[in-house]
N, C-alpha and C positions, 0 to 999 in steps of 0.2 A: 937958668942955664943947667943947673943940676937936674932938673926935671926932664930936660931934653935928653941927657945922657942915659938916664934911667929908662926912658921910653925906647931909645935905640937899643940898649942892651936887652931889654925885655923882648923887643921885636926880633932881634937876631937869635936869641935863645929859643924863642918859639919856632922860628924857621928851622933851626938845627934839630930840634926835637921832632917837629912834624915831618921833616924830610927823612928822618931815620926809621920811621915806621913803615913797613910794608909786609905783605903776605906772599909767600911763595910755597910751592909744593915741595915735597921731600925729594923727588927726582931732580928738580932743578938745583936745590941746595946741596945735595949729596949725590952727585952723579955716579960715584964709585959704588954706592949701594944698589942703584938701579941696574948696573951692568952685570950683576951677579945673579941673574935670573936663571935658575936651573929648571929646565923643562924636560930633562932626560927620563925621569921616572915619575910621571904624574899619574897618580891613582885616585879613584873616587874617594876612598876612605882616608888617604893620606893628605891630599891637597884640596880636592873639590868640595867634599863635605865640610871641612873646617872653613873654607872660604865662604860657602853658603851660610854656614852658621853665623859667621861674623858680619856678613854684609846683607843677607837676604831674609833670614828667618824671622827677623823682628816684624816683618809684614807678611811673609809667605809661609809661615808654619801652619800646621794643621789647625791650630787654635786661633790664629790671627788672619788667615787668608780670606775668610768670608767678610771681615770688617775692614781690614787695612790693605789687603793684597788683591783686590778685585777677583777673589775666588781662585787665584792661582797659587797652588801649593808647590813648594820645593822642599818638602820635609825629608824625603828619602830618595833613594836611587830611582825607583820607578817614576816618581813625579818629575825628576830632573831629566831622565832619559826620554820621557814623552814630550819634553819641551826644549830639547837641546837647541834647535834653531831659534826659537823665540828668546831663550836665555842669551844666546850668543848675540843676536840682534840688539837686545836691550842693553847688555853690558858694553857693547861697542857703540851704542847710540846711532844705529844705522837703520835705514828703511823706515817702515811704518811702526816699528816697535817703540814702546814707551821707554825712554831712557831710564836706566836703573843704575845704582840704587836711587830711588826718589828721595829728594831732600837730603841727600848725602853726597859726599865726594865721589867722583867716578872711580872705578877700579883702576889700579895701576896697570901699566902696559904689561908688566910681568904676570899679574893675576889673569889678565885677558889671554895672554899667551899660554898660560897653564890650562885654562879652560879649552882653548883651541886645540892644544896638543892632546888633551884627554879625548876630545871629540874625534880628532884625526886618528887616534889609536883605537877607535871603535867604541868609545864611550862605555867601557866595560865596568862592571860592578866589582871592582877590585880594591 
């Protein structure tokens, strides 16, 4: 009889622990953080270059592009300016473009909006 209670307690404990584990993204967990996306002053040097450095250059730098980035370089302004449509399609996961970043989480809606705003404002080297 005692063995039966131990089995039940163990089973219930397992269900409670297994049901409490899940994964979610930051925007879903903290919606107030995602609502504060500032796209009023998006510059290449202030927003786009740091975004590329954090999300893209591990594969698309001058040193890694030939081996990991399919020859596509996004190291500097000229590289990005020449490929704005392809970068936009890749980060939005649209069209025939390869979804980026590969093997990483998609960019946040705010990061995509910043890139779009930069392009809408003329994709300036500022």
